[in-house]
C-alpha positions as CSV (number, residue, x, y, z in Angstrom):
1,M,4.9,1.5,-18.5
2,A,3.6,-1.0,-16.0
3,T,0.8,0.0,-13.7
4,K,1.5,-0.5,-10.0
5,K,-1.0,-2.4,-8.0
6,C,-2.1,-1.7,-4.5
7,P,-0.9,-4.4,-2.1
8,V,-4.1,-4.2,-0.1
9,C,-6.9,-4.3,-2.7
10,D,-4.9,-5.1,-5.9
11,W,-6.4,-2.0,-7.7
12,A,-4.3,0.1,-9.9
13,I,-2.5,2.9,-8.1
14,K,-3.3,6.2,-9.9
15,D,-1.3,9.4,-9.7
16,D,1.3,8.8,-6.9
17,G,-1.1,6.9,-4.6
18,K,-0.7,7.3,-0.8
19,T,2.4,6.3,1.0
20,V,2.5,4.8,4.5
21,E,5.7,4.2,6.5
22,V,5.7,1.1,8.7
23,D,8.7,-0.4,10.5
24,G,11.1,1.8,8.4
25,K,9.5,0.6,5.1
26,T,7.5,2.7,2.8
27,I,4.4,1.1,1.2
28,T,2.4,2.8,-1.6
29,V,-1.3,2.1,-1.7
30,C,-4.2,3.4,-3.8
31,C,-6.3,5.4,-1.2
32,D,-6.7,6.5,2.4
33,D,-8.8,3.4,3.3
34,C,-6.0,1.1,2.2
35,A,-3.4,3.3,4.1
36,T,-5.5,2.8,7.2
37,K,-5.6,-1.0,6.7
38,V,-1.8,-1.1,6.4
39,Q,-1.4,1.0,9.6
40,T,-3.8,-1.2,11.4
41,N,-2.4,-4.6,10.3
42,P,1.1,-3.9,8.9
43,E,2.5,-7.5,9.2
44,K,-0.1,-8.6,6.7
45,Y,1.1,-6.2,4.0
46,L,4.9,-6.2,4.7
47,K,5.2,-9.8,3.6
48,P,6.4,-10.3,0.1
49,R,3.6,-11.3,-2.3
């Protein structure tokens, strides 16, 4: 089973992570701090990696 990586800090997402909805898209991150970063600067994290 592949481990999902946080799009903000590239750490492994444990459990179910935290979900953030931005512009109709749901992003899963590893923690509340990364969720705040996505909400503050969504265009940075909505781009494909």
